[in-house]
N, CA, C and O atoms as a CHARMM CRD file, in Angstrom:
* protein
*
  360
    1    1 MET  N     -7.77100 -13.08900  23.93500 PROA 1      0.00000
    2    1 MET  CA    -7.33500 -12.93400  22.25800 PROA 1      0.00000
    3    1 MET  C     -7.71400 -13.10900  21.24700 PROA 1      0.00000
    4    1 MET  O     -6.82800 -13.88400  20.88400 PROA 1      0.00000
    5    2 ASP  N     -8.45300 -13.01300  20.28400 PROA 2      0.00000
    6    2 ASP  CA    -8.34700 -13.70900  18.90000 PROA 2      0.00000
    7    2 ASP  C     -6.60300 -14.03600  18.60800 PROA 2      0.00000
    8    2 ASP  O     -5.53500 -13.44500  18.76700 PROA 2      0.00000
    9    3 GLU  N     -7.00700 -15.13900  18.17200 PROA 3      0.00000
   10    3 GLU  CA    -6.01200 -15.55400  17.43300 PROA 3      0.00000
   11    3 GLU  C     -5.48000 -15.30000  16.19600 PROA 3      0.00000
   12    3 GLU  O     -4.27100 -15.39800  15.98600 PROA 3      0.00000
   13    4 GLY  N     -6.43400 -14.91800  15.19100 PROA 4      0.00000
   14    4 GLY  CA    -6.53200 -14.57800  14.17700 PROA 4      0.00000
   15    4 GLY  C     -6.27200 -12.49800  14.04100 PROA 4      0.00000
   16    4 GLY  O     -6.19600 -11.85600  12.99300 PROA 4      0.00000
   17    5 SER  N     -6.20800 -12.01600  15.30700 PROA 5      0.00000
   18    5 SER  CA    -5.77400 -11.02600  15.56300 PROA 5      0.00000
   19    5 SER  C     -3.98300 -10.77800  15.31900 PROA 5      0.00000
   20    5 SER  O     -3.58500  -9.62300  15.16500 PROA 5      0.00000
   21    6 GLU  N     -3.22800 -11.66300  15.30600 PROA 6      0.00000
   22    6 GLU  CA    -1.57400 -11.68700  15.52700 PROA 6      0.00000
   23    6 GLU  C     -1.47800 -11.72500  13.87400 PROA 6      0.00000
   24    6 GLU  O     -0.42700 -11.57800  13.25000 PROA 6      0.00000
   25    7 THR  N     -2.71300 -11.93800  13.32000 PROA 7      0.00000
   26    7 THR  CA    -2.01500 -11.91000  11.63000 PROA 7      0.00000
   27    7 THR  C     -2.87000 -10.54900  10.88200 PROA 7      0.00000
   28    7 THR  O     -2.45700  -9.89400   9.92500 PROA 7      0.00000
   29    8 ALA  N     -3.89300 -10.39400  11.46800 PROA 8      0.00000
   30    8 ALA  CA    -4.63600  -9.74900  11.02400 PROA 8      0.00000
   31    8 ALA  C     -3.98200  -8.45500  10.00100 PROA 8      0.00000
   32    8 ALA  O     -2.82700  -8.40800  10.42500 PROA 8      0.00000
   33    9 VAL  N     -4.06400  -7.55700   9.07300 PROA 9      0.00000
   34    9 VAL  CA    -3.48200  -6.48900   8.24500 PROA 9      0.00000
   35    9 VAL  C     -4.73200  -5.51000   8.35400 PROA 9      0.00000
   36    9 VAL  O     -5.84500  -5.99100   8.14100 PROA 9      0.00000
   37   10 GLY  N     -4.60700  -4.15900   8.67500 PROA 10     0.00000
   38   10 GLY  CA    -5.32600  -3.47900   8.58700 PROA 10     0.00000
   39   10 GLY  C     -4.93400  -2.22200   7.64900 PROA 10     0.00000
   40   10 GLY  O     -4.08000  -1.42500   8.03800 PROA 10     0.00000
   41   11 ILE  N     -5.45600  -2.09600   6.64500 PROA 11     0.00000
   42   11 ILE  CA    -5.09000  -1.23400   5.56600 PROA 11     0.00000
   43   11 ILE  C     -6.27100   0.12500   5.48000 PROA 11     0.00000
   44   11 ILE  O     -7.43300  -0.27500   5.41200 PROA 11     0.00000
   45   12 GLY  N     -6.13000   1.36200   5.47500 PROA 12     0.00000
   46   12 GLY  CA    -6.59400   2.36300   5.02400 PROA 12     0.00000
   47   12 GLY  C     -6.26300   3.51700   3.89300 PROA 12     0.00000
   48   12 GLY  O     -5.07400   3.80800   3.76800 PROA 12     0.00000
   49   13 PHE  N     -6.85200   3.93500   3.38000 PROA 13     0.00000
   50   13 PHE  CA    -6.61100   5.10600   1.93400 PROA 13     0.00000
   51   13 PHE  C     -6.74000   6.46800   2.32500 PROA 13     0.00000
   52   13 PHE  O     -7.88500   6.71100   2.70700 PROA 13     0.00000
   53   14 THR  N     -6.00800   7.39100   2.36100 PROA 14     0.00000
   54   14 THR  CA    -6.57000   8.44800   2.61800 PROA 14     0.00000
   55   14 THR  C     -6.11200   9.78300   1.46700 PROA 14     0.00000
   56   14 THR  O     -4.89600   9.96400   1.53400 PROA 14     0.00000
   57   15 ALA  N     -6.53800  10.36900   0.84100 PROA 15     0.00000
   58   15 ALA  CA    -6.09700  11.59300  -0.32200 PROA 15     0.00000
   59   15 ALA  C     -7.03800  13.20800  -0.08300 PROA 15     0.00000
   60   15 ALA  O     -8.26200  13.31500  -0.01500 PROA 15     0.00000
   61   16 SER  N     -6.45400  13.84300  -0.03100 PROA 16     0.00000
   62   16 SER  CA    -6.46700  14.83300   0.83800 PROA 16     0.00000
   63   16 SER  C     -6.61700  16.09700  -0.71300 PROA 16     0.00000
   64   16 SER  O     -5.98300  16.12600  -1.76800 PROA 16     0.00000
   65   17 LYS  N     -7.87000  17.09200  -0.12300 PROA 17     0.00000
   66   17 LYS  CA    -8.12600  18.22000  -1.20700 PROA 17     0.00000
   67   17 LYS  C     -7.26400  18.76600  -2.33000 PROA 17     0.00000
   68   17 LYS  O     -7.48400  19.27000  -3.43200 PROA 17     0.00000
   69   18 LYS  N     -5.83100  18.35600  -1.36000 PROA 18     0.00000
   70   18 LYS  CA    -5.01400  19.09500  -2.29900 PROA 18     0.00000
   71   18 LYS  C     -4.39200  18.21600  -4.01200 PROA 18     0.00000
   72   18 LYS  O     -3.54800  18.55500  -4.84100 PROA 18     0.00000
   73   19 VAL  N     -5.30000  17.04300  -3.91100 PROA 19     0.00000
   74   19 VAL  CA    -5.22800  16.16900  -4.64300 PROA 19     0.00000
   75   19 VAL  C     -5.51100  16.30300  -5.86500 PROA 19     0.00000
   76   19 VAL  O     -4.96000  15.92800  -6.90000 PROA 19     0.00000
   77   20 GLY  N     -6.78600  17.10000  -5.55200 PROA 20     0.00000
   78   20 GLY  CA    -7.87300  17.35100  -6.40400 PROA 20     0.00000
   79   20 GLY  C     -9.48100  17.38100  -6.35400 PROA 20     0.00000
   80   20 GLY  O    -10.02700  17.58900  -5.27000 PROA 20     0.00000
   81   21 ASN  N    -10.07400  17.22000  -7.25700 PROA 21     0.00000
   82   21 ASN  CA   -11.65200  16.98000  -7.00600 PROA 21     0.00000
   83   21 ASN  C    -11.72000  15.86900  -6.67000 PROA 21     0.00000
   84   21 ASN  O    -10.67300  15.22700  -6.74500 PROA 21     0.00000
   85   22 ALA  N    -12.99100  15.14900  -6.14900 PROA 22     0.00000
   86   22 ALA  CA   -13.28500  14.06300  -5.74100 PROA 22     0.00000
   87   22 ALA  C    -12.94200  12.82600  -6.89100 PROA 22     0.00000
   88   22 ALA  O    -12.47400  11.74100  -6.54700 PROA 22     0.00000
   89   23 VAL  N    -13.26700  13.19100  -8.35200 PROA 23     0.00000
   90   23 VAL  CA   -12.39400  12.26000  -8.86700 PROA 23     0.00000
   91   23 VAL  C    -11.17700  11.93700  -9.06300 PROA 23     0.00000
   92   23 VAL  O    -10.73200  10.81000  -9.28100 PROA 23     0.00000
   93   24 ALA  N    -10.48500  13.16200  -8.96900 PROA 24     0.00000
   94   24 ALA  CA    -9.04800  12.87400  -8.65600 PROA 24     0.00000
   95   24 ALA  C     -8.50600  11.90600  -7.39500 PROA 24     0.00000
   96   24 ALA  O     -7.64900  11.02300  -7.36400 PROA 24     0.00000
   97   25 ARG  N     -9.28000  12.39800  -6.49900 PROA 25     0.00000
   98   25 ARG  CA    -8.64200  11.61200  -5.15100 PROA 25     0.00000
   99   25 ARG  C     -9.14200  10.12700  -5.24300 PROA 25     0.00000
  100   25 ARG  O     -8.40800   9.18800  -4.93400 PROA 25     0.00000
  101   26 ASN  N    -10.64800   9.93900  -5.75800 PROA 26     0.00000
  102   26 ASN  CA   -11.09000   8.51000  -5.63100 PROA 26     0.00000
  103   26 ASN  C    -10.30000   7.89000  -6.89800 PROA 26     0.00000
  104   26 ASN  O    -10.76300   6.79900  -7.23100 PROA 26     0.00000
  105   27 ARG  N     -9.37900   8.27000  -7.56000 PROA 27     0.00000
  106   27 ARG  CA    -8.59100   7.70400  -8.73200 PROA 27     0.00000
  107   27 ARG  C     -7.43600   7.64600  -8.00200 PROA 27     0.00000
  108   27 ARG  O     -6.82400   6.67800  -8.45400 PROA 27     0.00000
  109   28 ALA  N     -6.87300   8.08900  -7.22400 PROA 28     0.00000
  110   28 ALA  CA    -5.74000   8.27900  -6.57600 PROA 28     0.00000
  111   28 ALA  C     -5.75900   6.65000  -5.80000 PROA 28     0.00000
  112   28 ALA  O     -4.98000   5.69700  -5.82500 PROA 28     0.00000
  113   29 LYS  N     -7.49800   7.00400  -4.91600 PROA 29     0.00000
  114   29 LYS  CA    -7.49800   5.71200  -3.64800 PROA 29     0.00000
  115   29 LYS  C     -7.26000   4.56700  -4.79100 PROA 29     0.00000
  116   29 LYS  O     -6.32000   3.77300  -4.79800 PROA 29     0.00000
  117   30 ARG  N     -8.43000   4.65700  -5.86800 PROA 30     0.00000
  118   30 ARG  CA    -8.28000   3.59700  -6.36700 PROA 30     0.00000
  119   30 ARG  C     -7.20900   2.73500  -6.81500 PROA 30     0.00000
  120   30 ARG  O     -7.23100   1.50900  -6.70800 PROA 30     0.00000
  121   31 ARG  N     -6.18300   3.48000  -7.36800 PROA 31     0.00000
  122   31 ARG  CA    -4.64500   3.26900  -7.58100 PROA 31     0.00000
  123   31 ARG  C     -3.60200   2.46100  -6.47900 PROA 31     0.00000
  124   31 ARG  O     -2.88300   1.50600  -6.77300 PROA 31     0.00000
  125   32 LEU  N     -3.70900   3.05000  -5.24900 PROA 32     0.00000
  126   32 LEU  CA    -3.22500   2.56900  -3.76600 PROA 32     0.00000
  127   32 LEU  C     -3.75000   1.26200  -3.71800 PROA 32     0.00000
  128   32 LEU  O     -3.16500   0.31300  -3.19600 PROA 32     0.00000
  129   33 ARG  N     -4.95200   1.20900  -4.31000 PROA 33     0.00000
  130   33 ARG  CA    -6.11200  -0.35000  -3.62400 PROA 33     0.00000
  131   33 ARG  C     -5.38100  -1.36000  -4.32000 PROA 33     0.00000
  132   33 ARG  O     -4.71900  -2.26600  -3.81400 PROA 33     0.00000
  133   34 ALA  N     -5.62500  -1.03400  -5.94500 PROA 34     0.00000
  134   34 ALA  CA    -4.60900  -1.66700  -6.54800 PROA 34     0.00000
  135   34 ALA  C     -3.10800  -2.10000  -6.42500 PROA 34     0.00000
  136   34 ALA  O     -2.78900  -3.21200  -6.84500 PROA 34     0.00000
  137   35 ALA  N     -2.19600  -1.28700  -5.87800 PROA 35     0.00000
  138   35 ALA  CA    -0.84300  -1.84000  -5.44000 PROA 35     0.00000
  139   35 ALA  C     -1.32600  -2.26400  -4.22400 PROA 35     0.00000
  140   35 ALA  O     -0.37700  -3.01900  -4.01200 PROA 35     0.00000
  141   36 VAL  N     -1.84600  -2.37000  -3.49100 PROA 36     0.00000
  142   36 VAL  CA    -1.93800  -3.18900  -1.99900 PROA 36     0.00000
  143   36 VAL  C     -2.43200  -4.41900  -2.73500 PROA 36     0.00000
  144   36 VAL  O     -1.67100  -5.35700  -2.50200 PROA 36     0.00000
  145   37 SER  N     -3.31500  -4.71700  -3.44700 PROA 37     0.00000
  146   37 SER  CA    -3.68900  -6.15700  -3.40800 PROA 37     0.00000
  147   37 SER  C     -2.97200  -6.59800  -4.41400 PROA 37     0.00000
  148   37 SER  O     -3.28000  -7.77300  -4.61600 PROA 37     0.00000
  149   38 ALA  N     -2.09400  -6.20100  -5.21100 PROA 38     0.00000
  150   38 ALA  CA    -0.88200  -6.84100  -5.63400 PROA 38     0.00000
  151   38 ALA  C      0.22600  -6.97000  -4.74600 PROA 38     0.00000
  152   38 ALA  O      1.02500  -7.71500  -5.31300 PROA 38     0.00000
  153   39 VAL  N      0.60600  -6.67200  -3.80900 PROA 39     0.00000
  154   39 VAL  CA     1.96900  -6.47400  -2.49000 PROA 39     0.00000
  155   39 VAL  C      1.30400  -6.67600  -1.46500 PROA 39     0.00000
  156   39 VAL  O      2.10300  -6.90900  -0.55900 PROA 39     0.00000
  157   40 MET  N      0.66500  -6.70100  -1.24100 PROA 40     0.00000
  158   40 MET  CA     0.06700  -6.79700   0.38900 PROA 40     0.00000
  159   40 MET  C      0.17000  -8.24800   0.63200 PROA 40     0.00000
  160   40 MET  O      0.88000  -8.82200   1.45700 PROA 40     0.00000
  161   41 PRO  N     -0.54300  -8.67500  -0.10700 PROA 41     0.00000
  162   41 PRO  CA    -1.17400  -9.91400   0.09000 PROA 41     0.00000
  163   41 PRO  C      0.08700 -10.98000   0.33300 PROA 41     0.00000
  164   41 PRO  O     -0.01300 -11.72000   1.31200 PROA 41     0.00000
  165   42 LYS  N      1.24400 -11.08800  -0.49500 PROA 42     0.00000
  166   42 LYS  CA     2.33000 -11.64800  -0.30100 PROA 42     0.00000
  167   42 LYS  C      3.35100 -11.68100   0.58300 PROA 42     0.00000
  168   42 LYS  O      3.90900 -12.60900   1.16900 PROA 42     0.00000
  169   43 TYR  N      3.54400 -10.17900   0.57600 PROA 43     0.00000
  170   43 TYR  CA     5.02800  -9.26100   0.72200 PROA 43     0.00000
  171   43 TYR  C      4.86100  -8.83300   2.74500 PROA 43     0.00000
  172   43 TYR  O      5.72800  -8.78900   3.61700 PROA 43     0.00000
  173   44 ALA  N      3.61200  -8.63700   2.79200 PROA 44     0.00000
  174   44 ALA  CA     3.52000  -7.42800   4.02800 PROA 44     0.00000
  175   44 ALA  C      3.51800  -8.54600   5.11700 PROA 44     0.00000
  176   44 ALA  O      3.10100  -9.69000   4.93400 PROA 44     0.00000
  177   45 ALA  N      4.09400  -8.00800   6.38500 PROA 45     0.00000
  178   45 ALA  CA     3.65200  -9.00700   7.51700 PROA 45     0.00000
  179   45 ALA  C      2.40000  -8.68800   8.21500 PROA 45     0.00000
  180   45 ALA  O      1.80300  -7.61700   8.31900 PROA 45     0.00000
  181   46 GLY  N      2.11200  -9.97300   8.71200 PROA 46     0.00000
  182   46 GLY  CA     0.83100  -9.91200   9.87000 PROA 46     0.00000
  183   46 GLY  C      0.90200  -9.00600  11.28300 PROA 46     0.00000
  184   46 GLY  O      1.78800  -8.94600  12.13600 PROA 46     0.00000
  185   47 GLY  N     -0.26900  -8.39200  11.19100 PROA 47     0.00000
  186   47 GLY  CA    -0.32000  -7.80800  12.91400 PROA 47     0.00000
  187   47 GLY  C     -0.09600  -6.63800  12.50500 PROA 47     0.00000
  188   47 GLY  O      0.30400  -6.05100  13.51000 PROA 47     0.00000
  189   48 HSD  N     -0.10300  -5.87800  11.60000 PROA 48     0.00000
  190   48 HSD  CA    -0.21500  -4.22200  10.89300 PROA 48     0.00000
  191   48 HSD  C     -0.77700  -3.84800  10.64600 PROA 48     0.00000
  192   48 HSD  O     -1.56200  -4.51500   9.97200 PROA 48     0.00000
  193   49 ASP  N     -1.15600  -2.19600  10.86500 PROA 49     0.00000
  194   49 ASP  CA    -1.78400  -1.63800  10.62600 PROA 49     0.00000
  195   49 ASP  C     -1.23800  -0.77800   9.35400 PROA 49     0.00000
  196   49 ASP  O     -0.00800  -0.79800   9.31200 PROA 49     0.00000
  197   50 TYR  N     -1.89100   0.02700   8.22700 PROA 50     0.00000
  198   50 TYR  CA    -1.24500   0.78300   6.98200 PROA 50     0.00000
  199   50 TYR  C     -1.98900   1.38500   6.62400 PROA 50     0.00000
  200   50 TYR  O     -3.12300   1.04500   6.28600 PROA 50     0.00000
  201   51 VAL  N     -1.30000   2.90300   6.61200 PROA 51     0.00000
  202   51 VAL  CA    -2.40800   4.45000   6.10700 PROA 51     0.00000
  203   51 VAL  C     -1.26400   4.23800   4.97300 PROA 51     0.00000
  204   51 VAL  O     -0.09100   3.88600   5.10400 PROA 51     0.00000
  205   52 LEU  N     -2.13700   4.63000   3.62400 PROA 52     0.00000
  206   52 LEU  CA    -1.28100   5.13400   2.82700 PROA 52     0.00000
  207   52 LEU  C     -2.01900   6.09800   1.62800 PROA 52     0.00000
  208   52 LEU  O     -2.92700   5.78700   0.85800 PROA 52     0.00000
  209   53 ILE  N     -1.42500   7.13700   1.73800 PROA 53     0.00000
  210   53 ILE  CA    -1.85300   8.77500   1.61000 PROA 53     0.00000
  211   53 ILE  C     -1.54500   8.74900   0.38100 PROA 53     0.00000
  212   53 ILE  O     -0.36500   8.60000   0.06200 PROA 53     0.00000
  213   54 GLY  N     -2.66100   8.90300  -0.68400 PROA 54     0.00000
  214   54 GLY  CA    -2.32600   9.51100  -2.30300 PROA 54     0.00000
  215   54 GLY  C     -1.67000  10.92500  -2.10500 PROA 54     0.00000
  216   54 GLY  O     -1.85000  11.59200  -1.08700 PROA 54     0.00000
  217   55 ARG  N     -0.93400  11.30400  -3.10700 PROA 55     0.00000
  218   55 ARG  CA    -0.67400  12.26300  -3.68000 PROA 55     0.00000
  219   55 ARG  C     -0.88600  12.80100  -4.71900 PROA 55     0.00000
  220   55 ARG  O     -1.84400  12.26300  -5.27300 PROA 55     0.00000
  221   56 LYS  N     -0.34000  13.86800  -5.46600 PROA 56     0.00000
  222   56 LYS  CA    -1.32500  14.42100  -6.98600 PROA 56     0.00000
  223   56 LYS  C     -0.01700  13.54000  -7.34700 PROA 56     0.00000
  224   56 LYS  O     -0.38100  12.54900  -7.98100 PROA 56     0.00000
  225   57 ALA  N      1.17500  13.56400  -7.18500 PROA 57     0.00000
  226   57 ALA  CA     2.08200  12.20800  -7.78800 PROA 57     0.00000
  227   57 ALA  C      1.36800  10.98000  -8.22400 PROA 57     0.00000
  228   57 ALA  O      1.65900  10.49700  -9.31900 PROA 57     0.00000
  229   58 THR  N      0.40500  10.39200  -7.43000 PROA 58     0.00000
  230   58 THR  CA     0.13000   9.53600  -7.68200 PROA 58     0.00000
  231   58 THR  C     -1.04500   8.90300  -8.81900 PROA 58     0.00000
  232   58 THR  O     -1.48300   7.80700  -9.17000 PROA 58     0.00000
  233   59 LEU  N     -1.19600  10.07100  -9.07000 PROA 59     0.00000
  234   59 LEU  CA    -2.56200  10.08300 -10.12300 PROA 59     0.00000
  235   59 LEU  C     -1.57400  10.06900 -11.38800 PROA 59     0.00000
  236   59 LEU  O     -2.21800   9.83000 -12.40900 PROA 59     0.00000
  237   60 GLN  N     -0.03300  10.27600 -11.65900 PROA 60     0.00000
  238   60 GLN  CA     0.40300  10.25200 -12.53600 PROA 60     0.00000
  239   60 GLN  C      1.19800   8.72600 -12.57000 PROA 60     0.00000
  240   60 GLN  O      0.87900   7.77000 -13.27600 PROA 60     0.00000
  241   61 ARG  N      2.66500   8.81700 -11.30000 PROA 61     0.00000
  242   61 ARG  CA     3.13300   7.74400 -11.53600 PROA 61     0.00000
  243   61 ARG  C      2.65500   6.03500 -12.29200 PROA 61     0.00000
  244   61 ARG  O      1.66800   5.32400 -12.10500 PROA 61     0.00000
  245   62 PRO  N      3.42100   5.93100 -12.84400 PROA 62     0.00000
  246   62 PRO  CA     3.78100   4.38700 -13.53100 PROA 62     0.00000
  247   62 PRO  C      3.33900   3.55600 -12.52500 PROA 62     0.00000
  248   62 PRO  O      3.59700   3.92100 -11.37800 PROA 62     0.00000
  249   63 TYR  N      2.68000   2.43300 -12.69400 PROA 63     0.00000
  250   63 TYR  CA     2.02000   1.55700 -11.90200 PROA 63     0.00000
  251   63 TYR  C      3.20500   0.84600 -11.20900 PROA 63     0.00000
  252   63 TYR  O      3.47400   0.85400 -10.00800 PROA 63     0.00000
  253   64 ALA  N      3.87300   0.21200 -12.24800 PROA 64     0.00000
  254   64 ALA  CA     5.40900  -0.39700 -11.51900 PROA 64     0.00000
  255   64 ALA  C      5.96900   0.27700 -10.42200 PROA 64     0.00000
  256   64 ALA  O      6.22200  -0.18300  -9.30900 PROA 64     0.00000
  257   65 ASP  N      6.16700   1.61600 -10.92500 PROA 65     0.00000
  258   65 ASP  CA     6.35500   2.67500  -9.85300 PROA 65     0.00000
  259   65 ASP  C      5.79200   2.53800  -8.11900 PROA 65     0.00000
  260   65 ASP  O      6.37300   2.36600  -7.04800 PROA 65     0.00000
  261   66 LEU  N      4.63500   2.68300  -8.45800 PROA 66     0.00000
  262   66 LEU  CA     3.80000   2.66900  -7.04700 PROA 66     0.00000
  263   66 LEU  C      3.90600   1.60000  -6.39400 PROA 66     0.00000
  264   66 LEU  O      3.89900   1.64900  -5.16400 PROA 66     0.00000
  265   67 LEU  N      4.05900   0.10700  -7.23200 PROA 67     0.00000
  266   67 LEU  CA     4.54600  -1.31000  -6.52400 PROA 67     0.00000
  267   67 LEU  C      5.72100  -1.15100  -6.13800 PROA 67     0.00000
  268   67 LEU  O      5.91700  -1.56600  -4.99500 PROA 67     0.00000
  269   68 THR  N      6.98800  -0.49900  -6.89100 PROA 68     0.00000
  270   68 THR  CA     8.35500  -0.58300  -5.95500 PROA 68     0.00000
  271   68 THR  C      8.36400   0.09400  -4.97200 PROA 68     0.00000
  272   68 THR  O      8.96900  -0.32900  -3.98700 PROA 68     0.00000
  273   69 ASP  N      7.60500   1.53000  -4.92000 PROA 69     0.00000
  274   69 ASP  CA     7.27800   2.11600  -3.48800 PROA 69     0.00000
  275   69 ASP  C      6.95000   1.60700  -2.83800 PROA 69     0.00000
  276   69 ASP  O      7.78500   1.41100  -1.95600 PROA 69     0.00000
  277   70 LEU  N      5.53600   0.91500  -2.58800 PROA 70     0.00000
  278   70 LEU  CA     5.07200   0.19800  -1.89600 PROA 70     0.00000
  279   70 LEU  C      5.77400  -0.85200  -0.56000 PROA 70     0.00000
  280   70 LEU  O      5.57900  -0.91300   0.65400 PROA 70     0.00000
  281   71 MET  N      6.85300  -1.74800  -1.73500 PROA 71     0.00000
  282   71 MET  CA     7.86000  -2.47600  -1.02900 PROA 71     0.00000
  283   71 MET  C      8.36600  -1.72300  -0.53600 PROA 71     0.00000
  284   71 MET  O      8.02500  -1.55500   0.63500 PROA 71     0.00000
  285   72 ARG  N      9.63600  -0.67500  -1.17700 PROA 72     0.00000
  286   72 ARG  CA    10.40100   0.22100  -0.23100 PROA 72     0.00000
  287   72 ARG  C      9.47200   0.89700   0.73400 PROA 72     0.00000
  288   72 ARG  O     10.10000   1.72900   1.38900 PROA 72     0.00000
  289   73 ALA  N      8.57200   0.85700   0.96400 PROA 73     0.00000
  290   73 ALA  CA     7.76200   1.40400   2.20000 PROA 73     0.00000
  291   73 ALA  C      8.09700  -0.03700   3.12600 PROA 73     0.00000
  292   73 ALA  O      9.03400  -0.20800   3.90600 PROA 73     0.00000
  293   74 LEU  N      7.07300  -0.93400   2.77900 PROA 74     0.00000
  294   74 LEU  CA     7.63900  -2.01800   3.65900 PROA 74     0.00000
  295   74 LEU  C      8.82900  -2.43700   4.41900 PROA 74     0.00000
  296   74 LEU  O      9.19700  -2.68100   5.56800 PROA 74     0.00000
  297   75 ARG  N      9.31000  -2.39100   3.02100 PROA 75     0.00000
  298   75 ARG  CA    11.37300  -2.24100   3.40500 PROA 75     0.00000
  299   75 ARG  C     11.47000  -1.60600   4.81400 PROA 75     0.00000
  300   75 ARG  O     11.69800  -2.12800   5.90500 PROA 75     0.00000
  301   76 ARG  N     11.24600  -0.41100   4.48600 PROA 76     0.00000
  302   76 ARG  CA    12.15000   0.88800   5.20800 PROA 76     0.00000
  303   76 ARG  C     11.27200   0.35800   6.81300 PROA 76     0.00000
  304   76 ARG  O     11.97100   0.08100   7.78800 PROA 76     0.00000
  305   77 THR  N     10.26100   0.30200   6.87100 PROA 77     0.00000
  306   77 THR  CA     9.48600   0.02000   8.48000 PROA 77     0.00000
  307   77 THR  C      9.58300  -1.64000   8.83600 PROA 77     0.00000
  308   77 THR  O      8.80700  -2.15600   9.64100 PROA 77     0.00000
  309   78 ASN  N     10.55400  -2.34200   8.18700 PROA 78     0.00000
  310   78 ASN  CA    10.45400  -3.89100   8.87000 PROA 78     0.00000
  311   78 ASN  C      9.22000  -4.46000   8.86700 PROA 78     0.00000
  312   78 ASN  O      8.74100  -5.27400   9.65700 PROA 78     0.00000
  313   79 SER  N      8.81800  -4.02400   8.03500 PROA 79     0.00000
  314   79 SER  CA     7.31300  -4.86500   8.15800 PROA 79     0.00000
  315   79 SER  C      6.93300  -5.82000   6.44400 PROA 79     0.00000
  316   79 SER  O      5.89800  -5.67800   5.79300 PROA 79     0.00000
  317   80 LEU  N      7.94800  -6.60900   6.13100 PROA 80     0.00000
  318   80 LEU  CA     8.04900  -7.11400   5.23900 PROA 80     0.00000
  319   80 LEU  C      7.72400  -8.85200   5.94700 PROA 80     0.00000
  320   80 LEU  O      7.80200  -9.00000   7.16700 PROA 80     0.00000
  321   81 THR  N      7.31500 -10.25000   4.88200 PROA 81     0.00000
  322   81 THR  CA     6.83200 -10.93400   5.80200 PROA 81     0.00000
  323   81 THR  C      8.93000 -11.56900   5.43600 PROA 81     0.00000
  324   81 THR  O      9.57800 -11.58600   4.38900 PROA 81     0.00000
  325   82 PRO  N      9.27600 -11.94200   6.77000 PROA 82     0.00000
  326   82 PRO  CA    10.07300 -12.37900   6.37700 PROA 82     0.00000
  327   82 PRO  C     11.08700 -13.55100   5.88200 PROA 82     0.00000
  328   82 PRO  O     12.29700 -13.65100   6.08700 PROA 82     0.00000
  329   83 ASN  N     10.35300 -14.26400   5.28400 PROA 83     0.00000
  330   83 ASN  CA    10.74400 -14.88300   3.77000 PROA 83     0.00000
  331   83 ASN  C     10.36400 -14.07900   2.53900 PROA 83     0.00000
  332   83 ASN  O     10.12200 -14.84900   1.61000 PROA 83     0.00000
  333   84 HSD  N     10.22400 -12.77400   2.19500 PROA 84     0.00000
  334   84 HSD  CA    10.14600 -12.17500   1.11800 PROA 84     0.00000
  335   84 HSD  C     11.43300 -10.76000   1.22100 PROA 84     0.00000
  336   84 HSD  O     11.66400 -10.21000   2.29800 PROA 84     0.00000
  337   85 VAL  N     11.83500 -10.53400   0.48500 PROA 85     0.00000
  338   85 VAL  CA    12.90600 -10.02300  -0.04400 PROA 85     0.00000
  339   85 VAL  C     13.04900  -9.57600  -1.47700 PROA 85     0.00000
  340   85 VAL  O     13.98900  -8.80700  -1.67900 PROA 85     0.00000
  341   86 ASP  N     12.08200 -10.00500  -2.81400 PROA 86     0.00000
  342   86 ASP  CA    12.95500  -9.70100  -3.53200 PROA 86     0.00000
  343   86 ASP  C     10.80800  -8.70800  -3.91600 PROA 86     0.00000
  344   86 ASP  O      9.66900  -8.67000  -3.45100 PROA 86     0.00000
  345   87 GLN  N     11.82100  -8.06800  -5.25200 PROA 87     0.00000
  346   87 GLN  CA    10.45200  -7.21600  -5.31600 PROA 87     0.00000
  347   87 GLN  C      9.59700  -8.17500  -6.62500 PROA 87     0.00000
  348   87 GLN  O      9.99500  -8.91400  -7.52600 PROA 87     0.00000
  349   88 PRO  N      8.24400  -7.70200  -6.15800 PROA 88     0.00000
  350   88 PRO  CA     6.87700  -7.72500  -7.05600 PROA 88     0.00000
  351   88 PRO  C      7.08100  -7.77500  -8.20800 PROA 88     0.00000
  352   88 PRO  O      7.60400  -6.74800  -8.64300 PROA 88     0.00000
  353   89 SER  N      6.81200  -8.87800  -9.23900 PROA 89     0.00000
  354   89 SER  CA     6.30500  -8.88600 -10.31400 PROA 89     0.00000
  355   89 SER  C      5.59900  -7.82600 -11.05900 PROA 89     0.00000
  356   89 SER  O      4.45500  -7.94400 -10.61900 PROA 89     0.00000
  357   90 SER  N      5.58100  -7.05300 -11.74900 PROA 90     0.00000
  358   90 SER  CA     4.49200  -6.57800 -12.27900 PROA 90     0.00000
  359   90 SER  C      4.11300  -6.47200 -13.43200 PROA 90     0.00000
  360   90 SER  O      3.01500  -5.97500 -13.67800 PROA 90     0.00000
């Protein structure tokens, strides 16, 4: 087994047609990607795969709230790195 696979993080993004047309779905996924790039490198534990689902609310939700939601999801799934329990700065 490759030693890097222990710390690898897989991230997937999805948004159904309920979110809206292709433009709206892509915007929701872009917003999620931005939140992931701000939070995951510092706070997410390695060795896990994550799937983020874009909802209609993702389009209107303030960016700071998306960051908070992502941190909350990491906590709830026990996926935070052991030495990080604080909030990211927005």
